[in-house]
N, C-alpha and C positions, 0 to 999 in steps of 0.2 A: 234639142237636136244634137246628136253626138258628132264630135269632130273627128274622132279616130283614136286608136290606142296610142297613149303616150306612156313611155317608161321613164321613170325618174330613178337614177342610180345614186343611192346614198340617202340616208335618213338623218342628216344633221340639220342645222338651222336653215340653210339654203334649200336643201332637198325637201324638207317638210313644208316649207312655205310654197315652193314651186308646185308640189303635188296638190296641195289643197287649192291653190289658186287656179291651176289648170283644170281641175275637176269642176270648180265653180264656173269655169268658162264653157263647160259642156263636154270636156274630154273624158274619155275612159282612161283612167290612170292606174298604173301599177307602180308601186314604189318598191324597189329592191334594195334591201339592207343586208349587208354581209354579216353583221353582228347579230346577237340574239335579241337585241332591242334597239329601238330608235332613240335618237337624241342623247347619246351617252356623253358627248363632249359638252352639250348644253348643260347637262346635269352637274358637271364638275366646274363649270366656268364661274368666274368671280368668287372663288373659294366656296362654291356651293350656293351662291346667292344670285348669280347670273346678272352681270352688268349688260343689259340689253342694248342700250343706246346712250346718247348724250344729248343734252339740251342746247348744244352749240348751234349757232346759225349756220346756214348752208355753206357760206364761203369759208367760215372757220373749220367746218367739218371737212371740206375738200382739202384744205391746207394740211390737215393731219395725215393725208395719204401721200404727201410729197408731190413730185412731178406727175405721177400717174393719177392724181386725184381728179383731174378734169374729165377723165373717162366716166366718172360716176355722176356727173352733173345731170345728164338727162335721165339717168336711172333714179336719182334722188328726187327729181321733179315729179316722177310718177308715184314714188312710195318712199316717204322720208320718216324721220323720227316721230313726228306728230301722228302720222298714219299708223305707225307701229304701236304707239301708245293707245290710240283709239281702237285698233284691232284687238288688243288684249283686254281693254276696258269693256268692250262689247261682249267679251267672253268671261266677264266677271273676274278679271285678274288686274286690279288697279296697280298703278306704278307710283313710286316715290323718288324724288330727286335728292341726291346727296352731294357732298362736297365735290367740286370740280365738274359739276353738271352731270355726274354719273346717274343713270336711271336704272333702278332695280324694281323687281316685283315687291309690292308692299308687304307681302307675306315673308320675304326674305328667303324664299325657297326656289332654287333653280328648277327643281323637279316639278314645281307647279307649272312652269313654262312648258316643259315637255308634255305634261298631262293635257294642258289646254290644246296644244298642237295635235297630239294624237287623237283627242276627242273630235277636233275639227275635221281631221281626215276621215274619221268614221262617219261623221255627219255628211260629208261630201262624197261618201261612198268610194273612197280610194282603197284599192286592194293593196294591202301591205304584206309583202313576203319577206320574212326574216331568214337569217342564215342563207341568204341568196347572193352568192358571189358572181359578179359579171366578169368574164374573161375576154370578151370581144364585143365590139360594136360593128354590125354589118352594114355595108354601104354598097349601093348599086347606082351607077350613073350619077354619082355625086350627091346622092340622097340616102338618108338613113332608111334601112329596111328592117332592122331587128337587132337583137342582142343575144349573146350566148351566156346563159345563166345556169350554173351548176351542170354544165355540159349539154344543156337543152336550148335549142333556138326558139326565141320568142319574137314573133313578127310585131312590128309597130310602125307608126308613121312619124313619130318624134321621139327623141331621147333628150332628157335633161341630165347632164353630167354634173353631179353634186357630191362627189366622194370626199371632199375636204383635202387638206394638205398632208403634211407628214408629221405635224406636231401632235403630241399626245397619242402615239401609235396604239396604245392599249385601248383607246376608244374606237379603233377601227380606221383611223386616218394613217394609212401606211403608204400613201403615194400612188395607189392603183390608178387613179384618174389621170395622172400625168402620162402614164404608160399608154392608157387608152387613147388620150388626145394625141399623143405623139404618133401612135400607129395610124392615125387618120391624117397625118401631115402637118399637125400643129407644131409650132415652135415653142419650146419650153425655155423660158428665161432661167438661167442657173438657179437652183434651189439652195437655200440656206436657212438655218433657224433664225427667227426674229422674235423680239420681245423675250429675250433669253438671258439667264444669269451669266455672269462673266467669271473667268478663271484668272487667278493671280498666284504667282509662286512666292509672293512676299510673305515670309513667315510671320510678320507682325499681323497681317490680315487673318491668318489661320488662328492665331492666339486669341483673337477677338470673336471667334465663332459664336454665334447666338446673340451678339449685341446688335440692337436695332437703334438707329438714330433718326430723329425727326428734324425738320427745318435745317437741312444741310444743302449747301450750294455745291454742285458737282460740275466741274469744267472738264472738257475732253480735249486732250492735246494729241494730234496725229502727226507723227514725225516732227514734234516740237512746235507745231502750229495749232493755235486754239481753234477748235472746230465745233463748238456748241456747248451748251450748259443747260442744266435743269435744277430746279429747287424742289425739295420734298424729302421723302423718306428713303432710307436704304438699310440694308442689313448685311453684316459680315457672316460668312459661312466657313465651313471647313475647307472649301475649295476656292473661295473668292468673295464675290459680292452679288447681292440680288436686291429686290425691292423695286418700287415703282420708278424711282429716278433711274436706276441702273437699266431696267427693262426698256424704258423709253429711249435711252441713249444707245442701246445695244445694236440697233440695226446698222448705224454708220460704223460702229466699232467692229462688228463682224466683217463688214466689207473691207475695212482697212486692214484687219488681220489677214484676211484671205489674199490681199495684195502684198503681204509681207511687210506692212507698215508697223511702226512702233507706236503703241498706244499707252498713254499715261493719263490717269485721272488725278485731278486736283480737288481735294475735299476742303471746302471752307467750313470749318466747324462752328464758326461764329459769324454768320453772314449778316446779322443785324448790327454788327459793330465794325466800323472801319479800323484800320491798324492803329490810328491815333487814339480812338476811343477805347479800343481793347487794351492798349498799352496803359492808358490812364486807369482802367479798371484793375489791371494787374498791380499797378503802383499802389492804389488804395488798399487792395487786399494784402499786399506785402507789408504795408504800414500798420493796418489794423490788426493783422495776425502775425506780426513780427515774432520770430522765435519758434513758430510752429514748423513742423516738417513740411518741405515743399510738396510732398504728395498729398498731405492733408489740405493745403491751400488749393491745389489743383482740382481737388474733388468738388470745389465750388464752380468749376468751369467745365469739367468733363465727367462722364460716367466712370466709375471706379475701375472698370475693366480697361479703360484707355489710358489711365494715368501712368502705369509702368511703360507703356508703349511711347507715350509722350516724353518721359524722362530719358529713355534710351535714344529716341530719335533726335532729341535736342542736346544730347550729351550732357545732361544735368545730373550730377551725383545726388542721390537721395539725402546725403548729409550736408548739402550746401547750406550755408548760413543765411537764412531768410531775413535776418536783421540787417545784413550787408550784402544784399543780392546784387551781383554785378549787372550793370546795364547791358553788356553784350549778351549775357544769358537771357535777360528779359526780352531782348530783341529777337533772339533765336526762337524763343517760346512763342512770341506773337506771330512770327513768320510761319511757324509750324501750324499753329491753330488756324491760320488763314489759308494755308497752302500745304496740306498733308498729301504728299504724292504717293500714288500707288500705280505700279506698272501692271498692265493687263497682258496676259500671255495667251489667252484663248477664251473659249465660250463653251457652254454646255450643249448637249445634243438635243435632238428633236423631242425626246421624251420630257424635257423641261421647258421647251419653247412654247409660248402661247400661240404663235402663228408661224406660218411658213412664208418666207420672202421668196420672190421669184414666182414662176408659174407660167401658165398659158399666155402667150404674147397678146396684149390688148389690141394690137393692130389687126388681129385676125378675128375679132369679135365685134359685132354690131352693138354699139352702146345703147341703142334705143330698144333692142329686143333681147340681147344676150345670145343671139343666134350666131353660129360659126359662119364666117365668110368663106370657108372652104367646103363645108358639107351642109347641104340643106337639111333642115329638120333636126340638127344637132345644136343644143344650147348648152353653154358652159357657164357655171355660176359659182359663187362663193370663194372659198380660199384657194381653189384651183387657179384662179386668175392671178395675174401679176399685180396684186394690190395688197398693201399692208399698211396699217396705220399705228399710231401710238395706242397705249392702253387708255381705257376710258369709255368703252362701249362702241367705238367707231368700227372696229372690224366686224362685230356681230351685226351691226346695222347694215353694213355692206352685204353681208351674207343674206339677211332677210330681204333686202331691197332687190338684189340681183335675182334671187329666187322668185320674188313676186313678179318682177318684170318678165322673166322667162315664162312663168306660168300664164301671165296675161297675154303673151305673144303667140301661144299655141294656136295654130289654125290649120 
């Protein structure tokens, strides 16, 4: 029994899931995608491997979204990571779990995820229209009545708005959905890039461009006060820093910079050793390799690219006599290895951000259905919502889950 025409605007993770689910519930579904193909952002996610979700427990999952995470509780109770894994397994796309609980397609191909979703939509008889740009959503007496697509009005009973955020605009995520939602009275929490590389003017950072470090402890200082830390991998670039640790810390840093705050990172290059153990290690090296140049000895502790940076930062002359190495120099060296400070001056734009922070206010969305509290028949899902989490598959799970719940709620 047909429920009535439903239009899904946007063919990303949330839109594809919403369209297929709504069609499975009996709705006549049209999916409108402004690009030439669906799932473009899925196809490049996870460096082309697609980190779909994470095996974290529900409570841990919610924590990753910060204070807004509680909004997702009822949504995840309807469709969570185990359901997503089963969904793809039933369609012959098994998953594999990797370090940090990250879950990927066993094939290692993000495009397999897109293929499965597109085939599912065909099976459910969803009408997919590509190069179909929506310029307006029509409302009468507080209820959705249609959309304007490529200048033509299409009548409908329900609209699921799933256009994505502003990150990776080349995939079609250019922020159109925020404009559409705002035109219908929705509040847009200020937008900013999230999970984004950071900019530093420190010339030492630029000289290390291309260097990747593992097992580094990074602490964040905002206006001199410690405000968080992460352990893992980072990379130096020609503009600053990137890598998993940097991306995870970036959201708080972006907000602090936008407030005019001073942001400094402290890099502990030897987190497995406290200062005393590191000092003892240096003493042993200086004794066993006495007479060798200091840069040669330091290569046992640091990548070669960092050695000249270390010598300059610690004011150590390359010709220092390592047979009679001054204790005060050794102390400076230990302190630098445990606390290499880098000042952050900015962040990269949306074309390098994994997700968009901010979005449609959660106060205006029913968390059990994803329906707007302002307009009947309007559902808002995915990255358009004021929800963002760390890296690790959390954001993509939220997109799939909110899409599933909206599709399930069509009536």
